[in-house]
C-alpha positions in Angstrom: 2.3 -23.7 17.2 2.6 -19.9 17.0 6.4 -20.2 17.4 6.5 -22.7 14.5 4.4 -20.4 12.3 6.6 -17.4 13.1 9.7 -19.5 12.2 8.2 -20.5 8.9 7.2 -17.0 8.1 10.7 -15.7 9.0 12.3 -18.3 6.8 10.0 -17.3 3.9 10.5 -13.6 4.4 14.3 -14.1 4.3 14.1 -15.5 0.8 14.8 -13.1 -2.1 12.5 -13.8 -5.0 14.0 -13.9 -8.5 11.3 -11.4 -9.6 8.3 -9.7 -8.1 5.5 -8.5 -10.4 3.7 -5.8 -8.5 0.3 -4.9 -9.9 -0.9 -1.3 -9.2 -4.6 -0.7 -9.2 -6.6 2.2 -7.9 -9.3 1.9 -5.2 -12.1 2.6 -7.6 -11.0 -0.2 -10.0 -10.8 -2.6 -7.1 -14.2 -1.7 -5.8 -15.7 -2.1 -9.3 -14.2 -5.6 -9.5 -15.0 -6.6 -5.9 -17.8 -4.5 -4.6 -18.3 -6.7 -1.5 -14.9 -5.7 -0.1 -14.4 -3.1 2.6 -13.3 0.2 0.9 -11.2 1.3 3.8 -9.3 -1.9 3.9 -8.8 -1.8 0.1 -7.5 1.8 0.4 -5.0 0.8 3.0 -3.8 -2.1 0.8 -3.5 0.1 -2.3 -1.4 2.6 -0.3 0.8 -0.1 1.3 1.7 -2.4 -1.6 4.0 0.2 -3.4 6.0 0.4 -0.1 6.8 -3.3 0.0 10.4 -4.1 -1.0 10.4 -8.0 -0.9 13.8 -8.2 0.6 15.5 -6.3 -2.2 14.2 -8.4 -5.0 13.9 -6.9 -8.5 10.4 -5.5 -8.9 8.5 -4.8 -12.1 5.5 -2.5 -11.6 2.6 -3.0 -13.9 -0.5 -0.8 -14.1 -3.4 -3.3 -13.5 -5.9 -0.9 -15.0 -4.6 -1.5 -18.6 -6.2 -4.1 -20.8 -5.5 -7.6 -19.6 -3.7 -8.7 -22.7 -1.2 -5.8 -22.3 -0.8 -6.6 -18.6 -0.1 -10.2 -19.4 2.4 -9.3 -22.2 4.3 -7.0 -19.8 4.4 -9.7 -17.1 5.4 -12.4 -19.5 8.2 -10.2 -20.9 9.4 -9.5 -17.3 9.5 -13.2 -16.4 11.3 -14.0 -19.7 13.9 -11.3 -19.0 14.4 -12.5 -15.4 14.8 -16.1 -16.4 17.2 -15.2 -19.2 19.4 -13.4 -16.6 19.2 -16.2 -14.1 
C-alpha cells in the first residue's frame, strides 16, 4: 500500500499546474484566525511555503492579509489571465 501511495504522489508531483495561487500570510494573522493551531508548526509552514516551486508552474503571490474582496479580485484576475493564455 505504501508503494502505491508513493507512486500516486510521484505522479501527482510530476504534473505542472497551469497556475499556482500562493497566499502569503504572517504567523500572527494565522494565529488570530486559528488560535488552536500550534504556533511553531505554523511558523514552519509560513517559512516553507514561499520556497515551494510546484515543478516550475507559474506562481502568483497574493498577500492574504489584504481585504478578502481584494484578494479574490487578484486571484480571479490571475485565473482569467492564465486561462486566456492556455
